[in-house]
C-alpha positions in Angstrom: 180.2 38.6 136.4 178.2 37.2 134.3 176.0 40.7 133.5 179.5 42.2 132.6 179.4 39.4 129.6 176.3 39.8 128.5 176.8 43.6 128.3 179.7 43.6 126.2 178.3 41.4 124.0 175.7 43.6 123.3 177.9 46.3 122.6 179.4 43.9 120.5 176.9 43.5 118.2 175.8 46.9 118.1 178.8 48.0 117.2 179.4 45.4 114.0 175.8 46.3 113.0 176.9 50.2 112.7 180.0 49.3 110.6 178.7 46.6 108.2 175.7 49.0 107.8 177.9 51.8 107.1 180.4 50.0 104.7 177.2 48.7 102.3 175.5 52.7 102.2 174.8 54.6 99.5 175.6 58.1 100.5 173.7 60.9 98.6 176.2 63.1 96.7 177.0 66.5 97.6 174.6 68.4 95.2 171.7 66.3 96.5 171.9 66.5 100.0 172.1 70.9 99.2 170.9 71.2 95.6 170.9 74.4 93.1 167.7 75.3 92.1 169.2 75.4 88.4 166.4 77.0 87.0 165.9 79.7 89.4 169.9 80.6 88.4 169.3 80.9 85.4 166.3 83.1 85.2 168.3 85.3 87.8 171.8 85.3 85.4 169.4 86.5 82.5 168.2 89.1 84.6 171.2 90.2 86.0 172.1 90.5 82.5 169.9 92.6 81.4 169.5 95.0 84.5 170.8 97.7 82.3 169.7 96.6 79.0 172.5 95.2 78.2 171.6 91.6 76.9 168.7 92.8 75.3 171.1 95.4 73.4 173.6 92.4 72.7 171.3 89.7 71.0 169.9 92.1 68.3 173.7 92.9 67.0 175.2 91.0 63.9 176.6 87.7 64.9 180.1 89.0 64.3 180.1 92.0 66.9 182.5 91.9 69.5 179.3 92.3 72.3 178.9 88.8 72.3 182.4 88.0 73.3 181.9 90.6 76.0 178.5 89.0 76.7 180.1 85.2 76.8 183.0 87.0 79.7 180.1 88.5 81.9 178.1 85.4 81.6 180.9 83.3 83.2 181.7 85.4 85.7 177.6 85.8 86.8 177.9 81.8 87.6 179.7 79.5 89.6 182.4 77.7 88.4 180.9 74.3 88.0 178.0 75.2 86.2 177.7 74.6 82.5 176.0 77.1 80.9 175.0 76.9 77.1 172.8 80.2 75.6 171.1 80.3 72.7 169.6 83.4 70.9 166.6 82.6 68.9 164.9 84.8 66.1 161.2 84.5 66.4 159.3 85.0 62.9 155.6 84.2 61.8 154.9 82.0 59.4 152.5 81.8 56.9 149.7 80.2 59.1 150.2 82.7 61.7 152.0 80.6 64.0 155.8 81.6 65.1 158.7 79.8 64.6 162.3 80.2 66.1 165.2 80.4 64.1 168.7 80.0 65.9 170.6 82.8 65.5 173.7 82.6 68.4 174.7 80.3 70.8 177.1 80.5 73.6 178.5 77.5 75.4 181.3 76.1 77.9 180.7 73.1 77.1 181.0 70.0 74.4 177.8 68.8 73.4 174.6 68.3 75.3 174.4 69.1 78.8 172.6 66.3 79.8 169.0 65.1 81.1 169.7 66.8 84.8 170.2 70.2 83.5 167.3 73.1 83.9 166.9 76.0 81.6 165.1 79.5 81.7 164.0 81.4 78.7 163.7 85.4 78.1 161.8 87.0 75.4 163.1 90.1 73.9 162.3 93.1 72.0 163.8 95.5 69.7 163.9 99.3 70.9 162.7 100.1 67.3 159.5 98.0 68.0 156.7 100.6 68.6 153.2 99.6 70.1 150.0 101.5 69.6 146.3 100.5 71.3 143.0 100.7 69.4 140.2 100.8 72.0 136.8 99.5 70.1 134.3 101.9 69.7 131.4 101.7 72.2 129.0 102.7 69.3 130.1 99.6 67.0 128.2 97.2 69.0 125.2 99.4 70.5 124.7 101.6 67.7 125.2 105.7 68.4 128.2 106.0 70.4 128.3 109.6 71.4 129.5 110.8 74.7 127.9 113.8 75.7 129.6 115.8 79.1 127.9 118.2 80.4 130.2 121.8 80.7 127.7 123.9 80.9 128.7 127.6 81.5 125.7 128.5 83.1 125.2 126.1 85.8 127.2 126.1 89.1 128.8 122.8 90.6 127.6 121.1 94.1 129.6 118.2 96.0 132.6 118.7 93.5 134.8 120.3 95.8 138.0 120.9 94.8 137.0 120.9 91.0 134.9 122.6 88.6 132.8 121.2 85.9 135.2 122.1 82.8 138.3 120.5 84.7 136.1 117.4 85.3 134.9 117.6 82.0 138.3 117.6 80.8 139.3 114.8 82.7 136.5 112.8 81.7 137.2 113.7 78.0 140.8 112.2 78.1 139.6 109.0 79.7 136.8 108.1 77.6 137.0 110.4 74.1 139.2 107.4 72.3 136.1 104.5 72.9 133.3 107.0 71.6 132.4 107.4 68.1 131.9 111.3 69.0 132.7 113.3 72.5 130.7 116.5 72.4 130.8 118.7 75.7 127.3 120.4 76.2 128.6 124.0 76.9 125.6 125.7 78.0 122.0 125.1 79.3 120.5 125.9 75.7 122.3 123.0 73.7 121.1 120.8 76.6 117.6 121.8 76.3 118.4 120.9 72.0 119.3 118.0 73.0 116.4 117.3 75.4 114.3 117.6 72.4 115.8 115.0 70.3 118.1 117.1 68.0 121.5 116.3 67.6 123.9 119.3 68.1 127.2 118.7 65.4 125.3 115.9 63.5 125.5 112.8 65.3 123.3 110.2 66.5 121.0 111.2 69.9 120.3 107.4 70.3 122.1 105.3 72.3 124.6 108.0 74.3 126.2 108.5 77.2 125.8 111.4 79.4 128.4 112.7 82.2 127.3 115.1 84.3 130.0 116.8 85.7 127.9 119.3 87.9 127.8 116.6 90.7 124.8 116.6 92.9 123.3 119.8 90.8 121.6 119.1 87.2 121.9 122.2 84.6 118.2 123.1 83.9 117.5 124.7 80.0 115.1 127.4 79.9 111.8 126.4 79.2 112.3 123.6 81.3 112.4 125.2 84.8 108.9 127.4 83.9 106.6 125.1 82.1 107.5 121.5 82.9 109.6 121.6 85.8 108.2 123.7 88.6 105.3 121.7 90.2 104.2 122.3 93.7 107.2 124.2 94.7 109.4 121.7 93.6 111.6 121.0 90.0 111.5 117.4 90.5 109.5 117.2 87.6 112.1 118.4 85.6 113.9 115.2 86.5 111.3 113.1 86.0 111.4 114.5 82.2 115.3 113.5 82.5 114.3 110.2 83.0 112.0 109.9 80.0 114.1 110.9 78.0 116.9 108.5 79.1 114.3 106.0 78.7 113.1 107.3 75.0 116.6 107.9 73.8 118.0 104.6 76.0 120.5 107.3 76.9 123.2 106.3 80.0 123.0 109.0 82.3 125.8 109.3 84.6 126.3 110.6 88.3 129.6 111.1 89.5 128.7 111.8 93.2 126.5 112.2 95.7 122.8 112.1 96.2 122.0 112.6 92.0 119.5 115.3 90.9 119.8 117.3 94.2 119.7 120.2 92.9 118.4 122.4 89.7 121.3 124.6 88.5 120.8 128.1 86.0 123.2 131.2 86.6 120.0 133.4 84.8 117.0 131.5 86.1 117.7 131.9 89.6 120.3 134.7 89.9 119.0 135.4 93.2 118.6 131.8 94.5 120.9 130.0 96.7 121.3 126.0 97.5 121.2 126.9 101.5 125.0 127.1 101.2 125.5 130.2 99.4 125.6 129.0 96.3 123.6 131.3 94.1 121.9 130.6 90.3 120.9 127.1 92.1 117.2 125.5 93.5 116.9 122.6 95.9 115.2 119.7 94.6 115.9 117.4 97.4 115.5 113.7 97.5 112.6 114.0 94.8 114.6 114.7 92.2 116.3 110.8 92.4 112.3 109.5 92.9 111.1 111.5 90.0 114.0 110.7 87.5 113.2 106.6 88.7 109.6 106.7 88.1 110.4 108.8 84.6 113.0 105.9 83.1 110.4 103.3 84.7 107.7 105.0 82.3 105.4 105.6 85.8 103.7 108.5 85.7 105.1 111.8 87.9 104.2 111.5 91.5 106.0 113.8 94.1 108.2 111.7 96.6 110.5 113.0 98.8 111.3 110.4 100.7 115.0 109.7 101.4 116.3 106.6 99.7 120.3 106.5 99.9 122.1 105.3 102.5 125.6 105.4 104.0 127.4 101.9 104.3 130.7 104.0 105.2 134.2 102.7 103.7 133.6 99.9 100.9 136.0 98.1 99.0 136.7 97.5 95.4 135.4 94.0 93.6 137.6 91.1 91.9 136.3 92.5 88.7 136.9 95.9 89.4 140.5 95.2 89.9 140.5 93.0 86.6 138.9 95.9 84.7 141.3 98.4 86.1 144.3 97.1 85.2 142.6 96.1 81.6 142.0 99.8 81.1 144.8 101.4 83.4 142.5 103.6 85.2 143.3 103.2 89.0 141.0 104.5 91.8 141.5 103.9 95.1 140.6 100.3 95.8 138.4 101.7 99.0 136.3 104.7 99.1 133.7 106.3 101.6 130.2 105.8 100.4 127.4 108.0 102.0 124.5 108.1 99.3 124.5 104.3 97.9 121.5 103.6 96.3 119.4 100.6 97.8 118.9 97.2 96.5 114.9 97.2 96.6 114.7 100.4 93.3 115.9 97.1 91.2 112.0 95.7 91.8 110.5 99.2 92.3 111.5 100.7 89.1 112.4 97.6 87.0 116.4 98.3 87.0 118.8 95.8 87.6 122.3 96.9 89.4 125.1 95.6 87.0 128.9 96.2 86.8 129.3 96.3 90.8 132.7 98.7 91.2 132.7 98.2 94.9 131.1 95.5 97.3 127.8 96.0 98.7 127.0 96.7 101.8 124.0 95.0 103.1 121.0 96.0 101.0 123.4 99.3 99.8 125.1 99.3 96.5 128.0 102.1 96.2 128.4 101.5 92.7 127.0 100.4 89.8 124.9 100.6 87.1 121.4 100.4 86.9 120.2 99.6 83.8 116.6 99.5 83.2 115.0 95.9 81.6 113.3 98.1 78.5 116.0 101.3 77.9 118.3 103.2 79.2 120.2 103.3 82.3 121.5 105.2 85.3 125.5 105.2 86.4 125.3 106.4 90.1 128.5 106.8 91.9 127.5 107.5 95.6 130.7 108.5 97.2 131.2 111.5 99.6 133.0 114.3 98.1 135.4 115.1 96.6 134.5 113.1 93.6 137.6 110.7 92.2 136.3 111.0 88.6 138.1 107.9 87.6 135.9 105.7 89.7 133.3 107.5 86.6 135.8 106.6 83.9 135.9 102.6 85.5 132.5 102.3 85.8 131.3 103.2 82.5 134.0 101.0 80.7 133.1 98.2 83.5 129.6 98.9 82.1 130.0 98.7 78.6 133.3 96.7 78.3 135.1 97.4 75.0 138.0 95.6 74.0 141.4 96.9 73.8 143.3 95.9 70.3 146.7 95.9 70.4 148.9 96.8 67.5 152.5 96.0 66.8 154.5 98.3 64.0 158.0 96.5 63.5 160.3 95.2 60.6 161.6 91.7 60.6 164.1 90.3 63.2 162.5 92.6 66.3 161.8 89.8 68.6 164.2 87.1 69.6 164.2 84.3 72.3 167.0 83.9 74.7 167.3 80.3 76.5 170.0 79.7 79.3 170.6 76.0 80.0 172.7 75.2 82.9 174.0 71.9 84.1 176.4 70.9 87.2 179.8 69.9 86.8 181.6 67.0 88.9 180.5 64.9 91.6 
């Protein structure tokens, strides 16, 4: 009996405490239990209103135009019935100091006065359809002098490891990507013109110093008459011609660009070698082998020429674009694949051996192998080596050069007044 009375008393105490607590407790309002994200709602509403360009078209119309009334109807239909709104359009004007001021043009609202501190907003910047823009690239020569882009398009030289392309098609692609960044773009149409350039003589009166030479022939390199007889041939190899190219790159501060594979692996001249083929049935070519790249590096470092046939490149396989290269890709609007297969990557040890520094990495190194970068000599000249497998992705070449020189892009806007307007949509919840 006593135990039953105790239990009853405990139940009474607990029930009284619960009733008392419920009476004095302050429960949150429904909006606090399940709040609406007003900022997100405002932004989504503006995006929906402009899905077909209706909002952009309306905010530039005269304030008396009937389109404003249609916009308000659409705005009210897009929001819940318990949401108050205030949509204000501002004209964006530059002032004398170069800053911008915002002048109210039109407001649409379903509330009187302020929406209160509980409101939130989103903004949308609109540009009139009659605004035109122009992109003006900085000329590379403005900072380094010279600024000539030479593209090897020699009709009397065959290409190798450019499967699916011709030197002409690659030359056109290079010109389309890069010409805007150079003072002058010149196609080297034959090996005779290349010989003229190697002798330090301009083709069209352009500055020869500080130029870029893109070899679109791939693993082969055109060789002019006179170089393949007197200076090029040595102990059964044309490696000494490659050494001379390295010397010229150093002398004139050129950037020599190899677009694919093993640089300087063949020399090509259809008139000089009409009966010679490279071992794969491509006539007009002679194999130099690994000695070509070694000789070039000796030349750019001003070392005496010695024949060295040691194979120095490696095959790290699939490599991935660096973060810096991704940024440059977006900046310049050139989008090669973010992963490539490297089978002819240069080793890092050449930096100390030939006094070059690898810079402007496009793809992440793998161990000692550097798959795509610019090797700049400490004195003068540079080699861009894209050691990827065939077929070549010429966009990698374009991005490599732009990442190395990093010219700026100036965006110019041609417009009359009243062509930029800011739309601000402020929302608040009504009721409890």
